[in-house]
DSSP file (Angstrom, degrees, kcal/mol; ACC not computed):
  #  RESIDUE AA STRUCTURE BP1 BP2  ACC     N-H-->O    O-->H-N    N-H-->O    O-->H-N    TCO  KAPPA ALPHA  PHI   PSI    X-CA   Y-CA   Z-CA
    1    1 A M              0   0    0      0, 0.0     2,-0.7     0, 0.0   158,-0.2   0.000 360.0 360.0 360.0 148.7   84.1  103.5   90.7
    2    2 A N  E     -A  158   0A   0    156,-2.2   156,-1.8     2,-0.0     2,-0.3  -0.896 360.0-166.8-103.7 107.2   84.0  102.3   94.3
    3    3 A Y  E     -A  157   0A   0     -2,-0.7     2,-0.3   154,-0.2   154,-0.2  -0.751   6.8-178.4 -96.8 142.1   87.2  103.3   96.1
    4    4 A R  E     -A  156   0A   0    152,-2.6   152,-2.9    -2,-0.3     2,-0.4  -0.994  11.6-153.6-139.4 145.7   88.2  101.9   99.5
    5    5 A I  E     -A  155   0A   0     -2,-0.3     2,-0.3   150,-0.2   150,-0.2  -0.949  10.9-173.6-121.0 138.6   91.1  102.5  101.7
    6    6 A G  E     -A  154   0A   0    148,-2.4   148,-2.6    -2,-0.4     2,-0.4  -0.951   9.7-152.2-130.3 153.2   92.6  100.1  104.3
    7    7 A Q  E     -A  153   0A   0     -2,-0.3     2,-0.3   146,-0.2   146,-0.2  -0.968  12.0-172.2-124.9 139.1   95.3  100.5  106.9
    8    8 A G  E     -A  152   0A   0    144,-3.2   144,-2.7    -2,-0.4     2,-0.3  -0.954   5.2-177.3-131.1 152.0   97.5   97.8  108.3
    9    9 A Y  E     +A  151   0A   0     -2,-0.3     2,-0.3   142,-0.2   142,-0.2  -0.994   7.0 170.0-146.2 139.1  100.1   97.6  111.1
   10   10 A D  E     -A  150   0A   0    140,-2.0   140,-2.5    -2,-0.3     2,-0.3  -0.993  12.0-164.9-150.4 156.3  102.3   94.8  112.3
   11   11 A V  E     -A  149   0A   0     -2,-0.3     2,-0.4   138,-0.2   138,-0.2  -0.992   5.2-176.6-138.3 141.0  105.2   94.3  114.7
   12   12 A H  E     -A  148   0A   0    136,-1.9   136,-2.2    -2,-0.3    23,-0.1  -0.998  25.3-122.1-138.0 143.6  107.7   91.4  115.1
   13   13 A A  E     -A  147   0A   0     21,-0.5    21,-2.5    -2,-0.4     2,-0.4  -0.404  25.6-130.4 -73.7 157.2  110.5   90.9  117.6
   14   14 A I  E     +D   33   0B   0    132,-2.5     2,-0.3    19,-0.2    19,-0.2  -0.915  29.5 172.6-112.4 137.7  114.1   90.5  116.4
   15   15 A A  E >   -D   32   0B   0     17,-2.6    17,-2.5    -2,-0.4     3,-0.9  -0.974  34.7 -92.4-143.1 157.0  116.3   87.7  117.5
   16   16 A D  E 3  S+D   31   0B   0     -2,-0.3    15,-0.2    15,-0.2    14,-0.0  -0.291 100.9  21.5 -64.4 148.7  119.8   86.3  116.7
   17   17 A G  T 3  S+     0   0    0     13,-2.2    -1,-0.2     1,-0.2    14,-0.2   0.527  92.5 114.4  76.6   8.4  120.2   83.5  114.2
   18   18 A L    <   -     0   0    0     -3,-0.9    -1,-0.2    12,-0.3     2,-0.1  -0.820  69.7-108.3-108.7 151.1  117.0   84.0  112.3
   19   19 A P        -     0   0    0      0, 0.0    14,-1.0     0, 0.0     2,-0.7  -0.488  26.6-134.6 -73.4 148.2  116.6   85.1  108.6
   20   20 A M  E     -E   27   0C   0      7,-0.6     7,-3.5    12,-0.3     2,-0.5  -0.895  24.4-179.2-108.3 105.8  115.3   88.6  108.1
   21   21 A W  E     +E   26   0C   0     -2,-0.7    20,-0.5    17,-0.5     2,-0.3  -0.905  10.8 163.3-102.7 128.4  112.6   88.7  105.4
   22   22 A L  E >   -E   25   0C   0      3,-2.7     3,-1.3    -2,-0.5    18,-0.1  -0.959  63.6  -2.8-150.8 124.9  111.2   92.1  104.6
   23   23 A G  T 3  S-     0   0    0     -2,-0.3    95,-0.3     1,-0.2    94,-0.2   0.789 128.8 -57.1  64.7  26.7  109.2   93.4  101.7
   24   24 A G  T 3  S+     0   0    0      1,-0.3     2,-0.3    93,-0.1    -1,-0.2   0.469 119.7  92.0  85.7   1.9  109.5   90.0  100.0
   25   25 A I  E <  S-E   22   0C   0     -3,-1.3    -3,-2.7    85,-0.0     2,-0.6  -0.889  79.4-109.5-125.8 157.9  113.3   89.8  100.0
   26   26 A Q  E     -E   21   0C   0     -2,-0.3    -5,-0.2    -5,-0.2    -3,-0.0  -0.777  32.2-147.0 -87.4 124.9  115.9   88.4  102.4
   27   27 A V  E     -E   20   0C   0     -7,-3.5    -7,-0.6    -2,-0.6     2,-0.4  -0.778  22.6-112.2 -92.3 128.7  117.8   91.2  104.1
   28   28 A P        +     0   0    0      0, 0.0     2,-0.3     0, 0.0    -1,-0.0  -0.463  66.2 128.4 -61.7 116.5  121.5   90.5  104.9
   29   29 A S        -     0   0    0     -2,-0.4    -9,-0.2     1,-0.0    -2,-0.0  -0.964  64.3-133.5-167.3 149.3  121.5   90.4  108.7
   30   30 A E  S    S+     0   0    0     -2,-0.3   -13,-2.2   -11,-0.1     2,-0.3   0.522  96.6  56.0 -84.2  -6.6  122.7   88.2  111.6
   31   31 A K  E     +D   16   0B   0    -15,-0.2     2,-0.2   -14,-0.2   -15,-0.2  -0.857  65.4 175.3-122.9 158.5  119.3   88.7  113.2
   32   32 A G  E     -D   15   0B   0    -17,-2.5   -17,-2.6    -2,-0.3     2,-0.4  -0.829  35.1 -66.7-149.2-172.0  115.8   88.1  112.0
   33   33 A F  E     -D   14   0B   0    -14,-1.0     2,-0.6     5,-0.3   -19,-0.2  -0.667  34.0-132.7 -93.5 135.9  112.1   88.2  112.9
   34   34 A V        +     0   0    0    -21,-2.5   -21,-0.5    -2,-0.4     2,-0.3  -0.745  54.0 128.0 -81.7 120.7  110.5   85.9  115.4
   35   35 A A        -     0   0    0     -2,-0.6    37,-0.1     2,-0.2   -23,-0.0  -0.989  69.0-114.7-166.6 165.5  107.3   84.6  113.8
   36   36 A H  S    S+     0   0    0     -2,-0.3    36,-3.4    35,-0.1    37,-0.2   0.859 108.1  33.8 -75.1 -39.7  105.2   81.6  112.9
   37   37 A S  S    S-     0   0    0     34,-0.3    -2,-0.2    35,-0.2    37,-0.2   0.089 126.6 -63.5 -91.4-151.7  105.7   82.3  109.2
   38   38 A D  S    S-     0   0    0     35,-1.8   -17,-0.5     2,-0.1    -5,-0.3   0.566  70.5-122.0 -76.0  -6.4  108.8   83.7  107.6
   39   39 A G        +     0   0    0      1,-0.2     2,-1.8    34,-0.2     3,-0.1   0.646  47.9 166.9  81.5  15.7  108.1   86.9  109.7
   40   40 A D     >  -     0   0    0      1,-0.2     4,-2.2   -18,-0.1     3,-0.2  -0.450  11.3-176.1 -69.4  88.8  107.9   89.4  106.8
   41   41 A V  H  > S+     0   0    0     -2,-1.8     4,-2.1   -20,-0.5    -1,-0.2   0.780  77.1  56.6 -60.3 -31.0  106.4   92.2  108.9
   42   42 A A  H  > S+     0   0    0    -21,-0.2     4,-2.2     2,-0.2    -1,-0.2   0.933 109.4  44.1 -68.7 -45.5  106.0   94.4  105.8
   43   43 A I  H  > S+     0   0    0     -3,-0.2     4,-2.9     2,-0.2    -2,-0.2   0.884 111.5  55.0 -66.2 -36.9  104.0   91.9  103.9
   44   44 A H  H  X S+     0   0    0     -4,-2.2     4,-2.0     2,-0.2    15,-0.2   0.929 110.3  44.7 -63.1 -44.7  101.9   91.2  107.0
   45   45 A A  H  X S+     0   0    0     -4,-2.1     4,-2.1     2,-0.2   107,-0.2   0.896 113.5  51.7 -63.9 -39.5  101.0   94.9  107.4
   46   46 A L  H  X S+     0   0    0     -4,-2.2     4,-2.5     2,-0.2    -2,-0.2   0.916 107.6  51.6 -64.3 -43.6  100.3   95.1  103.7
   47   47 A C  H  X S+     0   0    0     -4,-2.9     4,-3.0     1,-0.2     5,-0.3   0.923 109.9  50.1 -58.4 -44.3   98.0   92.1  103.8
   48   48 A D  H  X S+     0   0    0     -4,-2.0     4,-2.6     1,-0.2    -1,-0.2   0.892 109.8  50.5 -62.7 -39.3   96.1   93.7  106.7
   49   49 A A  H  X S+     0   0    0     -4,-2.1     4,-2.1     2,-0.2   105,-0.2   0.933 114.1  44.1 -63.5 -45.7   95.7   96.9  104.8
   50   50 A L  H  X S+     0   0    0     -4,-2.5     4,-1.3     2,-0.2    -2,-0.2   0.931 116.4  45.8 -66.0 -46.3   94.4   95.2  101.7
   51   51 A L  H  <>S+     0   0    0     -4,-3.0     5,-2.9    -5,-0.2     4,-0.3   0.906 112.7  51.7 -63.0 -41.5   92.0   92.9  103.6
   52   52 A G  H ><5S+     0   0    0     -4,-2.6     3,-1.3    -5,-0.3    -1,-0.2   0.887 104.0  56.6 -62.9 -39.7   90.8   95.9  105.7
   53   53 A A  H 3<5S+     0   0    0     -4,-2.1    -1,-0.2     1,-0.3    -2,-0.2   0.856 113.1  41.1 -60.7 -34.3   90.1   97.9  102.6
   54   54 A A  T 3<5S-     0   0    0     -4,-1.3    -1,-0.3    -3,-0.2    -2,-0.2   0.371 112.3-119.9 -93.5   3.6   87.8   95.1  101.4
   55   55 A A  T < 5S+     0   0    0     -3,-1.3    -3,-0.2    -4,-0.3    -2,-0.1   0.895  71.2 135.7  56.6  43.2   86.3   94.5  104.9
   56   56 A L      < -     0   0    0     -5,-2.9     2,-0.2     1,-0.4    -4,-0.2   0.055  64.9-112.3-107.9  22.7   87.6   90.9  104.7
   57   57 A G        -     0   0    0     -6,-0.3    -1,-0.4    -5,-0.1     2,-0.3  -0.566  47.7 -57.2  87.1-148.2   89.0   90.8  108.2
   58   58 A D    >>  -     0   0    0     -2,-0.2     4,-1.3    -3,-0.1     3,-0.8  -0.795  47.0 -93.8-133.9 175.8   92.7   90.5  109.0
   59   59 A I  H 3> S+     0   0    0     -2,-0.3     4,-2.9     1,-0.3     3,-0.1   0.838 119.9  57.7 -61.1 -35.8   95.7   88.3  108.2
   60   60 A G  H 34 S+     0   0    0      1,-0.2    -1,-0.3     2,-0.2     5,-0.0   0.815 103.2  53.6 -66.7 -30.1   95.2   86.2  111.4
   61   61 A A  H <4 S+     0   0    0     -3,-0.8    -1,-0.2     1,-0.2    -2,-0.2   0.852 118.9  33.8 -71.1 -34.5   91.7   85.3  110.4
   62   62 A H  H  < S+     0   0    0     -4,-1.3    -2,-0.2     1,-0.2    -1,-0.2   0.798 134.3  24.0 -90.3 -32.7   92.8   83.9  107.1
   63   63 A F  S  < S-     0   0    0     -4,-2.9    -1,-0.2    -5,-0.2    -2,-0.1  -0.595  82.8-161.7-135.0  70.2   96.2   82.5  108.0
   64   64 A P    >   -     0   0    0      0, 0.0     3,-1.6     0, 0.0     6,-0.3  -0.210  21.6-135.3 -63.5 142.5   96.2   81.8  111.8
   65   65 A D  T 3  S+     0   0    0      1,-0.3    -5,-0.0     4,-0.1   -30,-0.0   0.372 103.2  67.2 -78.5   7.4   99.5   81.4  113.6
   66   66 A T  T 3  S+     0   0    0      5,-0.0     2,-0.5     4,-0.0    -1,-0.3   0.423  83.3  93.0 -99.1  -2.7   98.0   78.3  115.3
   67   67 A S    X   -     0   0    0     -3,-1.6     3,-1.1     1,-0.1     4,-0.3  -0.797  65.9-150.7 -98.9 129.5   97.9   76.4  112.0
   68   68 A D  G >  S+     0   0    0     -2,-0.5     3,-1.1     1,-0.2    -1,-0.1   0.758  93.5  74.4 -64.0 -23.8  100.7   74.1  110.9
   69   69 A E  G 3  S+     0   0    0      1,-0.3    -1,-0.2    -5,-0.0    -4,-0.1   0.829 102.9  38.0 -57.5 -32.7   99.7   74.9  107.3
   70   70 A W  G X  S+     0   0    0     -3,-1.1     3,-1.6    -6,-0.3     2,-0.3   0.377  83.4 127.9-103.1   3.3  101.2   78.4  107.6
   71   71 A K  T <  S-     0   0    0     -3,-1.1   -34,-0.3    -4,-0.3   -35,-0.1  -0.455  90.3  -7.5 -65.6 123.2  104.3   77.5  109.7
   72   72 A G  T 3  S+     0   0    0    -36,-3.4    -1,-0.3    -2,-0.3   -35,-0.2   0.541  95.8 161.9  71.9   7.4  107.4   78.9  108.1
   73   73 A V    <   -     0   0    0     -3,-1.6   -35,-1.8   -37,-0.2     2,-0.5  -0.244  48.5-107.8 -64.8 146.2  105.4   79.9  105.0
   74   74 A D    >>  -     0   0    0    -37,-0.2     3,-1.8     1,-0.2     4,-0.9  -0.633  25.5-140.4 -69.4 120.4  106.9   82.5  102.5
   75   75 A S  H 3> S+     0   0    0     -2,-0.5     4,-2.4     1,-0.3     5,-0.2   0.703  97.5  72.0 -63.2 -19.2  104.8   85.6  103.2
   76   76 A K  H 3> S+     0   0    0      1,-0.2     4,-2.3     2,-0.2    -1,-0.3   0.854  95.3  54.3 -62.3 -31.9  104.7   86.3   99.4
   77   77 A L  H <> S+     0   0    0     -3,-1.8     4,-2.1     2,-0.2    -1,-0.2   0.907 106.4  50.7 -66.1 -41.6  102.3   83.3   99.2
   78   78 A L  H  X S+     0   0    0     -4,-0.9     4,-2.1     1,-0.2    -2,-0.2   0.928 110.8  49.3 -60.4 -44.7  100.1   85.0  101.8
   79   79 A L  H  X S+     0   0    0     -4,-2.4     4,-2.4     1,-0.2    -2,-0.2   0.908 109.2  51.4 -62.7 -42.2  100.1   88.2   99.8
   80   80 A S  H  X S+     0   0    0     -4,-2.3     4,-1.9     1,-0.2    -1,-0.2   0.876 109.6  50.7 -64.2 -35.5   99.2   86.4   96.6
   81   81 A K  H  X S+     0   0    0     -4,-2.1     4,-2.1     2,-0.2    -1,-0.2   0.867 108.8  51.5 -68.8 -36.0   96.3   84.7   98.4
   82   82 A V  H  X S+     0   0    0     -4,-2.1     4,-2.4     2,-0.2    -2,-0.2   0.914 108.1  51.8 -64.7 -42.4   95.1   88.0   99.6
   83   83 A V  H  X S+     0   0    0     -4,-2.4     4,-2.5     1,-0.2    -2,-0.2   0.899 109.0  51.1 -60.2 -40.1   95.2   89.4   96.1
   84   84 A E  H  X S+     0   0    0     -4,-1.9     4,-2.4     2,-0.2    -1,-0.2   0.900 108.5  51.5 -63.1 -41.4   93.1   86.4   95.0
   85   85 A L  H  X S+     0   0    0     -4,-2.1     4,-1.1     2,-0.2    -2,-0.2   0.917 111.1  47.8 -61.4 -43.4   90.6   87.1   97.7
   86   86 A L  H ><>S+     0   0    0     -4,-2.4     5,-2.7     1,-0.2     3,-0.7   0.932 111.0  50.7 -61.9 -46.2   90.3   90.7   96.6
   87   87 A S  H ><5S+     0   0    0     -4,-2.5     3,-1.7     1,-0.3    -1,-0.2   0.889 105.2  56.3 -59.7 -41.1   89.9   89.7   93.0
   88   88 A A  H 3<5S+     0   0    0     -4,-2.4    -1,-0.3     1,-0.3    -2,-0.2   0.781 108.0  49.4 -63.0 -26.2   87.1   87.2   93.9
   89   89 A E  T <<5S-     0   0    0     -4,-1.1    -1,-0.3    -3,-0.7    -2,-0.2   0.399 124.8-105.2 -91.5   1.2   85.3   90.2   95.4
   90   90 A G  T < 5S+     0   0    0     -3,-1.7    69,-0.6     1,-0.3     2,-0.3   0.642  74.3 138.1  87.1  15.5   85.8   92.2   92.3
   91   91 A Y  E   < -B  158   0A   0     -5,-2.7     2,-0.3    67,-0.2    -1,-0.3  -0.701  34.2-165.1 -99.0 147.8   88.5   94.5   93.6
   92   92 A K  E     -B  157   0A   0     65,-2.8    65,-2.6    -2,-0.3     2,-0.5  -0.905  29.4-109.4-120.2 154.3   91.7   95.7   92.0
   93   93 A I  E     -B  156   0A   0     -2,-0.3    63,-0.3    63,-0.2     3,-0.1  -0.731  28.3-177.9 -87.3 126.7   94.7   97.3   93.8
   94   94 A G  E     -     0   0A   0     61,-3.2     2,-0.3    -2,-0.5    62,-0.2   0.939  62.6 -39.9 -83.4 -62.9   95.1  101.0   93.1
   95   95 A N  E     -B  155   0A   0     60,-1.1    60,-2.9    29,-0.0    -1,-0.4  -0.982  48.5-145.5-160.1 162.2   98.3  101.7   95.1
   96   96 A V  E     -Bc 154 129A   0     32,-2.6    34,-2.2    -2,-0.3     2,-0.4  -0.965   4.7-162.2-132.4 150.5  100.0  100.8   98.4
   97   97 A D  E     -Bc 153 130A   0     56,-2.7    56,-2.4    -2,-0.3     2,-0.4  -0.987  11.9-173.8-136.5 123.4  102.2  102.9  100.7
   98   98 A I  E     -Bc 152 131A   0     32,-2.6    34,-2.6    -2,-0.4     2,-0.5  -0.949  11.2-164.7-124.4 135.4  104.4  101.2  103.4
   99   99 A T  E     -Bc 151 132A   0     52,-2.9    52,-2.3    -2,-0.4     2,-0.5  -0.987   9.5-163.5-119.7 123.6  106.5  102.7  106.1
  100  100 A I  E     -Bc 150 133A   0     32,-3.1    34,-2.8    -2,-0.5     2,-0.7  -0.925   3.7-162.0-109.5 122.0  109.1  100.4  107.7
  101  101 A A  E     +Bc 149 134A   0     48,-3.1    48,-1.8    -2,-0.5     2,-0.3  -0.912  29.8 146.2-105.4 111.4  110.6  101.4  111.1
  102  102 A L        -     0   0    0     32,-2.5     5,-0.2    -2,-0.7    46,-0.1  -0.970  35.4-160.3-147.5 124.4  113.8   99.4  111.7
  103  103 A Q  S    S+     0   0    0     39,-0.5    -1,-0.1    44,-0.4    40,-0.1   0.950  70.8  51.9 -72.7 -49.1  116.9  100.7  113.5
  104  104 A K  S    S+     0   0    0     38,-0.2    -1,-0.3     1,-0.1     2,-0.1  -0.994  94.1  31.6-144.7 144.2  119.4   98.1  112.1
  105  105 A P  S    S-     0   0    0      0, 0.0     2,-0.3     0, 0.0    -1,-0.1   0.618  84.1-124.1 -76.2 163.5  120.3   97.0  109.5
  106  106 A K        +     0   0    0     -2,-0.1     3,-0.1     1,-0.1    -3,-0.1  -0.582  30.6 179.8 -70.9 132.4  119.8  100.0  107.2
  107  107 A I    >>  +     0   0    0     -2,-0.3     3,-1.9    -5,-0.2     4,-0.7   0.360  45.2 108.9-120.5   3.9  117.5   99.0  104.4
  108  108 A G  G >4 S+     0   0    0      1,-0.3     3,-1.0     2,-0.2    -1,-0.1   0.853  80.2  53.7 -52.7 -40.0  117.1  102.1  102.2
  109  109 A A  G 34 S+     0   0    0      1,-0.2    -1,-0.3     2,-0.1     4,-0.3   0.692 106.1  54.9 -70.0 -17.2  119.2  100.7   99.4
  110  110 A L  G <> S+     0   0    0     -3,-1.9     4,-2.1     1,-0.2     3,-0.3   0.551  80.6  92.4 -91.7  -8.8  117.0   97.6   99.3
  111  111 A V  H <X S+     0   0    0     -3,-1.0     4,-2.9    -4,-0.7     5,-0.2   0.887  81.1  54.4 -56.7 -44.6  113.7   99.5   98.8
  112  112 A P  H  > S+     0   0    0      0, 0.0     4,-2.2     0, 0.0    -1,-0.2   0.910 110.3  47.3 -57.9 -39.8  113.8   99.4   95.0
  113  113 A Q  H  > S+     0   0    0     -3,-0.3     4,-2.4    -4,-0.3    -2,-0.2   0.887 112.1  50.3 -67.4 -38.4  114.1   95.6   95.1
  114  114 A M  H  X S+     0   0    0     -4,-2.1     4,-2.8     2,-0.2     5,-0.3   0.933 110.3  49.7 -62.8 -45.9  111.3   95.3   97.7
  115  115 A R  H  X S+     0   0    0     -4,-2.9     4,-2.4     1,-0.2    -2,-0.2   0.919 112.2  47.9 -59.2 -44.4  109.0   97.5   95.5
  116  116 A E  H  X S+     0   0    0     -4,-2.2     4,-2.0    -5,-0.2    -1,-0.2   0.913 113.0  48.2 -63.2 -43.9  109.7   95.4   92.5
  117  117 A T  H  X S+     0   0    0     -4,-2.4     4,-2.1     2,-0.2    -2,-0.2   0.937 114.5  44.2 -63.7 -48.1  109.1   92.2   94.4
  118  118 A L  H  X S+     0   0    0     -4,-2.8     4,-2.4   -95,-0.3     5,-0.2   0.890 111.3  53.9 -67.3 -38.6  105.8   93.3   95.9
  119  119 A A  H  X>S+     0   0    0     -4,-2.4     5,-2.2    -5,-0.3     4,-1.3   0.917 109.3  49.2 -60.1 -42.8  104.6   94.8   92.6
  120  120 A K  H  <5S+     0   0    0     -4,-2.0     3,-0.3     2,-0.2    -2,-0.2   0.927 111.4  48.1 -63.3 -45.6  105.1   91.5   90.9
  121  121 A V  H  <5S+     0   0    0     -4,-2.1    -1,-0.2     1,-0.2    -2,-0.2   0.898 117.3  42.3 -62.9 -40.1  103.3   89.5   93.6
  122  122 A M  H  <5S-     0   0    0     -4,-2.4    -1,-0.2    -5,-0.2   -29,-0.2   0.618 107.8-124.5 -83.1 -12.3  100.3   91.9   93.5
  123  123 A G  T  <5 +     0   0    0     -4,-1.3     2,-0.3    -3,-0.3    -3,-0.2   0.861  68.4 123.0  71.3  35.5  100.3   92.2   89.7
  124  124 A V      < -     0   0    0     -5,-2.2    -1,-0.3    -6,-0.2     2,-0.1  -0.787  69.7 -87.1-122.2 167.5  100.6   96.0   89.8
  125  125 A D    >   -     0   0    0     -2,-0.3     3,-2.3     1,-0.1     4,-0.1  -0.446  36.5-119.6 -69.8 146.0  103.0   98.5   88.3
  126  126 A I  G >  S+     0   0    0      1,-0.3     3,-1.7     2,-0.2    -1,-0.1   0.804 113.5  65.5 -57.7 -28.9  106.1   99.3   90.4
  127  127 A N  G 3  S+     0   0    0      1,-0.3    -1,-0.3     3,-0.0    -2,-0.0   0.576  92.8  62.3 -71.4  -7.5  104.9  103.0   90.5
  128  128 A D  G <  S+     0   0    0     -3,-2.3   -32,-2.6     1,-0.1     2,-0.5   0.329  93.4  74.9 -95.1   5.7  101.9  101.8   92.5
  129  129 A V  E <   -c   96   0A   0     -3,-1.7     2,-0.5   -34,-0.2   -32,-0.2  -0.966  59.5-177.6-124.0 115.6  104.1  100.5   95.4
  130  130 A S  E     +c   97   0A   0    -34,-2.2   -32,-2.6    -2,-0.5     2,-0.4  -0.940   1.8 179.2-112.2 132.8  105.7  103.0   97.7
  131  131 A I  E     -c   98   0A   0     -2,-0.5     2,-0.4   -34,-0.2   -32,-0.2  -0.998   4.5-172.1-133.7 131.1  108.0  101.9  100.5
  132  132 A K  E     -c   99   0A   0    -34,-2.6   -32,-3.1    -2,-0.4     2,-0.4  -0.974   8.9-153.5-122.1 137.7  109.8  104.2  103.0
  133  133 A A  E     +c  100   0A   0     -2,-0.4     2,-0.3   -34,-0.2   -32,-0.2  -0.914  23.5 159.5-111.5 136.0  112.4  103.1  105.5
  134  134 A T  E     -c  101   0A   0    -34,-2.8   -32,-2.5    -2,-0.4     2,-0.2  -0.929  28.1-138.8-144.3 168.4  113.0  105.0  108.7
  135  135 A T        -     0   0    0     -2,-0.3   -32,-0.1   -34,-0.2     8,-0.1  -0.629  23.6-124.5-113.5 179.8  114.5  104.5  112.1
  136  136 A T    >   -     0   0    0     -2,-0.2     3,-1.7     3,-0.1     7,-0.2   0.036  50.7-106.4-113.3  25.3  113.2  105.7  115.5
  137  137 A E  T 3  S-     0   0    0      1,-0.3     3,-0.1     5,-0.1     6,-0.1   0.868  75.8 -57.3  53.7  39.4  116.4  107.6  116.3
  138  138 A K  T 3  S+     0   0    0      1,-0.2     2,-0.3     4,-0.0    -1,-0.3   0.649 106.9 133.2  67.8  19.0  117.2  104.9  118.9
  139  139 A L    <>  -     0   0    0     -3,-1.7     4,-1.9     4,-0.1     3,-0.3  -0.767  56.2  -8.9 -99.8 146.5  114.0  105.4  120.8
  140  140 A G  H  > S-     0   0    0     -2,-0.3     4,-1.8     2,-0.2     6,-0.2  -0.035 110.1 -40.5  69.5-169.7  111.6  102.7  121.9
  141  141 A F  H  4>S+     0   0    0      1,-0.2     5,-2.8     2,-0.2     6,-0.9   0.829 140.3  51.2 -65.5 -31.4  111.8   99.0  121.1
  142  142 A V  H >45S+     0   0    0     -3,-0.3     3,-1.8     4,-0.2   -39,-0.5   0.940 109.8  49.7 -68.1 -46.0  112.7   99.7  117.5
  143  143 A G  H 3<5S+     0   0    0     -4,-1.9    -2,-0.2     1,-0.3    -1,-0.2   0.791 108.1  53.1 -63.0 -29.4  115.5  102.0  118.5
  144  144 A R  T 3<5S-     0   0    0     -4,-1.8    -1,-0.3    -5,-0.2    -2,-0.2   0.359 116.2-116.9 -86.2   6.0  116.8   99.3  120.9
  145  145 A C  T < 5S+     0   0    0     -3,-1.8    -3,-0.2     2,-0.2    -2,-0.1   0.814  81.2 123.4  62.3  33.6  116.9   96.8  118.0
  146  146 A E  S   <S-     0   0    0     -5,-2.8  -132,-2.5     1,-0.2     2,-0.3   0.630  76.2 -15.9 -93.8 -17.8  114.3   94.6  119.7
  147  147 A G  E     -A   13   0A   0     -6,-0.9   -44,-0.4  -134,-0.3     2,-0.4  -0.971  56.6-116.0-169.5-179.7  111.8   94.7  116.9
  148  148 A C  E     -A   12   0A   0   -136,-2.2  -136,-1.9    -2,-0.3     2,-0.4  -0.980  20.5-162.4-132.8 142.1  110.5   96.2  113.7
  149  149 A E  E     -AB  11 101A   0    -48,-1.8   -48,-3.1    -2,-0.4     2,-0.4  -0.980   5.5-168.9-129.3 147.1  107.1   97.9  113.1
  150  150 A V  E     -AB  10 100A   0   -140,-2.5  -140,-2.0    -2,-0.4     2,-0.4  -0.994   8.7-162.7-137.7 137.0  105.4   98.6  109.8
  151  151 A W  E     -AB   9  99A   0    -52,-2.3   -52,-2.9    -2,-0.4     2,-0.4  -0.941  14.5-175.2-114.4 141.2  102.4  100.7  108.7
  152  152 A A  E     -AB   8  98A   0   -144,-2.7  -144,-3.2    -2,-0.4     2,-0.4  -0.996  11.0-167.9-138.1 143.6  100.7  100.1  105.4
  153  153 A I  E     -AB   7  97A   0    -56,-2.4   -56,-2.7    -2,-0.4     2,-0.4  -0.991  10.7-169.8-128.2 138.5   97.9  101.9  103.6
  154  154 A A  E     -AB   6  96A   0   -148,-2.6  -148,-2.4    -2,-0.4     2,-0.5  -0.987  13.5-156.1-132.9 139.6   96.2  100.4  100.5
  155  155 A L  E     +AB   5  95A   0    -60,-2.9   -61,-3.2    -2,-0.4   -60,-1.1  -0.966  21.2 175.2-109.6 125.5   93.7  101.9   98.0
  156  156 A I  E     -AB   4  93A   0   -152,-2.9  -152,-2.6    -2,-0.5     2,-0.3  -0.859   7.6-164.6-122.9 163.1   91.6   99.3   96.2
  157  157 A Y  E     -AB   3  92A   0    -65,-2.6   -65,-2.8    -2,-0.3     2,-0.5  -0.993  15.4-145.6-148.4 156.0   88.7   99.9   93.8
  158  158 A K  E      AB   2  91A   0   -156,-1.8  -156,-2.2    -2,-0.3   -67,-0.2  -0.986 360.0 360.0-121.0 127.1   85.8   98.0   92.2
  159  159 A V              0   0    0    -69,-0.6    -1,-0.1    -2,-0.5   -68,-0.1   0.462 360.0 360.0 -87.9 360.0   84.9   98.9   88.6
């Protein structure tokens, strides 16, 4: 088998009056992510990890934020398209691991729902999706509640 690993990273600013989509679900919050799409920073980092593992570029190359086609799009659609790209190249997803740094709101209780949602979109077992939520102990832009950052790692393989 041919195993490949990819890493993804994304950041979005937080602003009042916007919906907060994270890990494929809407998080109850009075603030949300500033973005061209729905702003799901976790899915964006995950897409980059998957694309990177297959050496297929990054999310911006496939879904540019200058295109009206992707304005306001549900990021789960972007993820499903990335999975299709991987499949067309003969790759399957082994597992993914995501770390979300967000000061507020606390999202630990929502992690199981995020894992289930992402597993369904990717067509993998829930045990192949790991998500960890953390804060930055009030340090930096995340700690000041100005934004969210996410790291993702993906293992893919070709049989």
